[in-house]
C-alpha positions in Angstrom: 1.6 -51.4 -12.0 2.7 -49.8 -15.2 6.4 -49.9 -16.2 8.4 -46.8 -15.1 9.4 -44.4 -17.9 13.1 -43.6 -17.4 13.8 -39.9 -17.3 10.2 -38.7 -17.6 10.8 -36.5 -14.5 13.1 -34.3 -16.7 9.9 -33.0 -18.4 8.0 -32.5 -15.1 6.0 -29.3 -14.6 4.9 -30.4 -11.1 1.2 -30.6 -12.1 0.9 -34.3 -11.2 -2.9 -34.0 -10.9 -3.0 -33.2 -14.6 -0.3 -35.6 -15.8 -1.2 -38.8 -17.6 2.1 -40.4 -16.7 1.9 -40.4 -12.9 1.6 -44.2 -12.7 4.8 -44.5 -14.6 6.8 -41.7 -12.9 9.4 -42.5 -10.2 9.2 -39.0 -8.8 5.5 -39.2 -8.3 5.7 -42.5 -6.7 8.3 -41.2 -4.2 6.2 -38.1 -3.4 3.1 -40.2 -3.0 4.9 -42.2 -0.2 5.7 -39.0 1.8 3.5 -37.7 4.5 2.9 -34.1 5.6 5.8 -34.2 8.2 8.2 -35.2 5.4 7.4 -31.9 3.6 7.4 -29.6 6.7 10.6 -27.6 6.7 10.2 -27.0 10.5 10.3 -30.8 11.1 13.6 -32.6 11.7 12.5 -35.5 9.5 12.4 -33.1 6.5 16.1 -32.2 7.0 17.1 -35.9 7.5 15.4 -36.8 4.3 16.9 -33.9 2.4 20.4 -34.9 3.7 19.8 -38.5 2.6 18.7 -37.3 -0.9 21.8 -35.1 -1.3 24.0 -38.0 -0.2 22.4 -40.4 -2.7 22.8 -37.7 -5.4 26.5 -37.3 -4.7 27.0 -41.0 -4.8 25.3 -41.2 -8.2 27.3 -38.1 -9.5 30.6 -39.8 -8.6 
């Protein structure tokens, strides 16, 4: 697997299918691991994941 490019997600336009850097993008790797239930806002798992992401973000911000 190719080496991750740090910060490449800062230039993301969310067109992963057109991007030449998906194999080196941590955001793409994370999204690739998610299933449809993870992205369904009516599913409890979506909200649990969102809560975990915000918690991690707050930890990094501190």
